[in-house]
C-alpha positions as CSV (number, residue, x, y, z in Angstrom):
1,M,9.9,-24.0,17.8
2,E,5.7,-23.1,18.0
3,T,3.8,-24.4,15.4
4,L,0.7,-22.7,13.9
5,G,-1.3,-23.9,11.0
6,G,1.2,-26.9,10.1
7,C,4.0,-23.6,10.0
8,R,6.9,-23.7,12.2
9,L,7.5,-20.0,13.2
10,L,10.9,-18.8,13.6
11,A,11.2,-15.2,13.9
12,E,8.8,-12.4,14.5
13,I,9.9,-9.6,11.7
14,G,7.2,-7.0,12.2
15,R,4.0,-6.1,14.6
16,G,0.9,-3.9,14.3
17,A,-2.0,-2.4,15.8
18,T,-3.9,-6.2,15.1
19,G,-1.2,-8.6,15.2
20,A,1.9,-10.2,14.3
21,V,4.2,-11.4,10.9
22,W,6.5,-14.0,11.4
23,K,8.8,-15.6,9.3
24,A,8.0,-19.4,9.3
25,E,8.9,-22.7,7.4
26,R,6.1,-24.8,6.0
27,A,7.1,-27.8,3.8
28,G,10.6,-26.7,3.5
29,R,9.5,-23.1,2.1
30,V,10.2,-20.1,4.4
31,V,6.6,-18.7,4.3
32,A,5.5,-15.4,6.5
33,V,2.8,-15.9,8.6
34,K,0.2,-13.2,9.8
35,I,-1.5,-13.9,13.2
36,L,-4.4,-11.5,14.7
37,S,-3.6,-10.9,18.3
38,E,-6.0,-12.6,20.6
39,R,-7.7,-9.3,21.7
40,W,-9.0,-8.7,18.4
41,A,-9.5,-12.6,17.3
42,E,-12.5,-11.9,20.0
43,D,-13.8,-9.1,17.7
44,M,-16.2,-10.8,15.2
45,S,-16.1,-7.6,13.2
46,V,-11.9,-7.8,13.1
47,S,-11.5,-11.4,12.9
48,D,-14.1,-11.7,9.6
49,R,-12.3,-8.3,8.2
50,F,-9.1,-10.8,8.9
51,V,-10.3,-13.7,7.2
52,Q,-11.6,-11.4,3.9
53,E,-7.9,-10.3,3.5
54,G,-7.1,-13.5,2.8
55,L,-10.2,-14.6,0.7
56,L,-9.4,-11.5,-1.6
57,L,-5.5,-12.2,-1.8
58,S,-6.7,-15.5,-2.3
59,Q,-8.1,-14.2,-5.5
60,L,-4.7,-12.3,-6.7
61,D,-2.2,-13.7,-8.5
62,H,0.3,-11.2,-10.1
63,P,3.9,-10.7,-9.6
64,A,4.0,-7.4,-8.0
65,I,1.6,-8.5,-5.0
66,V,2.1,-10.8,-2.5
67,K,0.5,-14.2,-3.0
68,V,-1.6,-15.6,0.2
69,L,-1.3,-19.4,0.2
70,D,-3.7,-20.0,2.9
71,V,-6.4,-18.6,5.8
72,G,-7.6,-20.5,8.6
73,R,-8.1,-20.6,12.3
74,D,-5.6,-22.9,14.7
75,Q,-7.7,-23.4,17.9
76,S,-8.6,-19.5,18.9
77,R,-5.7,-17.9,16.7
78,F,-6.5,-16.7,12.9
79,Y,-3.5,-16.7,10.7
80,L,-2.8,-15.9,7.0
81,V,0.0,-17.8,5.4
82,L,1.8,-15.6,2.9
83,E,4.4,-15.4,0.2
84,Y,7.9,-14.3,2.1
85,V,9.5,-11.2,0.6
86,E,13.1,-11.2,1.5
87,G,13.8,-7.5,1.1
88,P,12.9,-4.1,3.3
89,S,9.8,-1.9,2.6
90,F,9.5,0.7,0.3
91,E,9.4,2.9,3.5
92,K,12.9,1.8,4.8
93,A,14.3,2.4,1.2
94,L,12.9,5.9,1.0
95,R,14.8,7.0,4.1
96,K,18.1,5.6,3.3
97,R,17.2,7.5,-0.5
98,A,17.8,3.7,-1.6
99,F,16.5,4.9,-5.6
100,T,16.7,7.9,-7.6
101,P,13.9,9.1,-8.6
102,R,13.9,7.6,-12.0
103,Q,13.9,3.9,-10.1
104,T,11.0,5.4,-7.6
105,A,8.9,6.1,-10.5
106,L,9.4,2.6,-12.1
107,V,9.2,1.0,-8.8
108,L,5.6,2.3,-8.5
109,A,4.9,2.1,-12.0
110,E,5.0,-1.9,-11.1
111,I,2.6,-1.1,-7.7
112,A,0.3,0.9,-10.1
113,R,0.2,-1.8,-12.8
114,A,-0.8,-4.4,-9.7
115,L,-3.6,-2.2,-8.5
116,H,-5.0,-2.0,-11.8
117,Y,-5.1,-5.8,-11.9
118,A,-6.3,-5.9,-8.6
119,H,-9.1,-3.4,-10.0
120,G,-10.1,-5.4,-13.0
121,K,-11.1,-8.3,-10.5
122,G,-13.4,-5.7,-8.7
123,I,-10.7,-5.2,-5.8
124,V,-10.0,-1.6,-4.3
125,H,-6.9,-1.7,-2.1
126,L,-7.7,1.7,0.0
127,D,-4.6,1.5,2.1
128,I,-1.7,2.0,-0.5
129,V,1.1,3.3,2.2
130,T,4.7,3.1,2.2
131,G,5.6,0.5,4.4
132,N,2.6,-1.9,2.4
133,I,4.8,-1.9,-0.5
134,L,7.4,-4.4,0.4
135,L,10.9,-5.1,-2.0
136,K,12.3,-8.2,-3.0
137,S,15.9,-8.7,-3.1
138,D,16.4,-7.7,-6.7
139,G,14.5,-4.2,-6.1
140,S,11.3,-5.6,-7.5
141,P,8.0,-4.3,-5.4
142,K,5.4,-6.5,-3.9
143,L,1.6,-5.0,-2.6
144,A,1.1,-6.5,0.8
145,D,-2.2,-5.8,3.1
146,F,-5.3,-6.0,1.4
147,G,-6.7,-5.7,5.1
148,I,-9.3,-3.3,4.6
149,A,-9.9,-3.8,0.6
150,R,-13.0,-4.2,-0.6
151,L,-15.4,-5.4,-3.5
152,R,-16.2,-2.2,-6.0
153,G,-19.4,-1.4,-5.3
154,E,-19.8,-2.6,-2.3
155,G,-21.2,0.1,0.4
156,G,-18.9,1.7,3.3
157,K,-20.6,2.3,6.9
158,S,-21.3,6.1,7.1
159,G,-18.9,7.9,9.5
160,V,-16.5,5.0,9.2
161,T,-13.2,6.0,7.9
162,A,-10.3,3.3,7.6
163,G,-6.9,3.7,6.5
164,T,-4.2,5.7,7.0
165,P,-4.6,9.5,6.6
166,V,-1.9,11.0,5.1
167,Y,-2.3,8.8,2.3
168,M,-6.1,8.9,2.0
169,S,-7.9,9.8,-0.7
170,P,-10.5,12.8,-0.2
171,E,-13.6,10.6,-0.9
172,Q,-12.1,8.2,1.9
173,A,-11.6,10.8,4.4
174,S,-14.8,11.8,4.6
175,A,-16.1,8.2,4.1
176,M,-18.1,8.6,1.1
177,G,-18.6,4.8,0.5
178,D,-20.6,5.0,-2.4
179,G,-18.1,7.2,-4.2
180,I,-14.7,5.1,-3.9
181,D,-13.4,3.3,-6.4
182,G,-10.2,2.6,-8.1
183,R,-9.3,6.2,-8.5
184,S,-8.9,6.5,-4.5
185,D,-6.0,4.1,-4.8
186,V,-4.5,6.4,-7.5
187,Y,-4.7,9.3,-5.4
188,S,-2.6,7.0,-2.4
189,L,0.1,5.9,-4.8
190,G,0.1,9.5,-5.8
191,A,0.8,10.5,-2.3
192,V,3.0,7.7,-1.9
193,L,5.0,9.5,-5.0
194,Y,4.7,13.1,-3.2
195,E,6.3,11.6,-0.1
196,A,9.2,10.1,-2.1
197,A,9.7,13.1,-4.5
198,A,9.4,15.8,-1.5
199,G,10.9,13.9,1.4
200,R,8.0,14.3,3.2
201,P,3.9,13.5,3.1
202,P,1.5,15.4,1.5
203,F,0.0,16.7,4.8
204,S,0.6,16.9,8.5
205,G,-1.4,18.0,11.4
206,R,-1.8,18.0,15.4
207,S,-4.7,15.1,14.9
208,T,-5.9,12.5,13.1
209,L,-9.2,14.7,12.3
210,D,-6.9,17.3,11.6
211,I,-5.2,15.7,9.1
212,L,-8.4,14.5,7.8
213,E,-9.9,17.7,7.6
214,K,-6.7,19.0,5.2
215,V,-7.1,15.9,3.1
216,V,-10.8,16.4,2.2
217,K,-10.2,20.5,2.1
218,R,-7.0,21.6,1.0
219,R,-4.4,21.5,-2.0
220,P,-0.9,20.0,-0.6
221,P,1.8,22.5,-1.4
222,A,3.2,21.5,-4.9
223,P,6.2,19.1,-4.9
224,R,8.7,22.0,-6.0
225,E,7.5,24.2,-3.3
226,V,9.2,21.7,-0.7
227,D,12.0,20.6,-2.8
228,P,12.9,22.4,-5.6
229,S,15.0,20.0,-7.3
230,V,11.7,18.0,-8.2
231,D,11.7,17.7,-11.6
232,P,8.4,19.4,-13.2
233,G,7.4,16.4,-15.3
234,L,7.3,14.5,-11.9
235,E,5.5,17.1,-10.2
236,A,3.0,17.3,-13.1
237,V,2.5,13.4,-12.5
238,I,1.9,13.8,-9.0
239,L,-0.6,16.4,-8.9
240,R,-2.7,15.1,-11.3
241,A,-2.9,11.7,-9.2
242,M,-3.6,13.7,-6.3
243,D,-6.3,15.9,-7.6
244,K,-9.0,16.5,-5.2
245,N,-11.7,15.6,-8.0
246,P,-11.7,11.9,-9.0
247,D,-12.8,12.8,-12.6
248,R,-9.6,15.3,-13.0
249,R,-7.2,12.3,-11.9
250,Y,-5.9,9.2,-14.4
251,P,-8.8,7.3,-15.0
252,T,-7.0,4.3,-13.7
253,A,-4.1,2.9,-12.2
254,L,-2.6,1.7,-15.9
255,A,-3.0,5.3,-17.0
256,L,-0.5,6.5,-14.2
257,A,1.8,3.1,-14.6
258,E,2.1,4.3,-18.0
259,A,2.5,7.9,-17.2
260,L,5.4,7.0,-14.4
261,E,7.2,5.3,-17.3
262,A,6.8,7.8,-19.6
263,W,8.2,10.2,-17.6
264,A,11.2,7.8,-16.6
265,R,12.2,7.1,-20.3
266,G,13.6,10.7,-20.2
267,A,14.6,11.0,-16.4
268,P,18.4,10.7,-15.5
269,D,19.2,8.8,-12.4
270,V,20.3,11.8,-10.0
271,W,22.1,9.4,-7.4
272,H,23.4,5.7,-7.5
273,S,20.9,3.1,-6.0
274,M,21.7,1.9,-2.8
275,L,19.2,-1.1,-2.2
276,P,19.4,-1.7,1.6
277,T,20.1,-5.2,2.7
């Protein structure tokens, strides 16, 4: 078996635009190793951002955030050693209807509390998507992939938009670097909740630019217009989280978490949980 940074690589478990994630073993412990592809390792801006992800995560110690254990470079390869999460992503769970709406609200409330913790450290995630929420075998969530996160108040490059368009806040979609704070993550988590409740993302389009324009200029259909079975109280939480104006959203991720938990206390379980294995 190949080794990297003191880890014995066992099997590739995921691959994205900039690299791959491997299940590995280090000192008798199962870990995940995220490896930047050779192509992107040669791009200093990308490799610097990759290392920044590791450094940002190393500052965070929260039960609902994937913990970074090490960051380094082995010859020409950059890598992160991460806590290994056994279960599926929230994205896969949604496809299998693994959670009732009440359970979904409680899962995302945990993520909102994790975001509030990160925001308290001055870190804005900026890429809250269904695939970046991982689920442990007991169903509890872990937030991953701070690859485009930045410190609050750090300026963005004019005209540069990074992230996943359908979940971006309007200020992120329009590359308003100076106007982005934790409320952008509140919007994105609201968009994830929208998809979980309505069964589809809030926006779609023929191209990335088409989607970005809709995010900036248009209101999404109310969730109950897409699926009339969505509870009105949950719809109200979603629409406030996704307000175009940051000042009308929940002021903090903690406020969103508390709103979800309050709704969940009175919400019935509509179908039985069948957590994927």
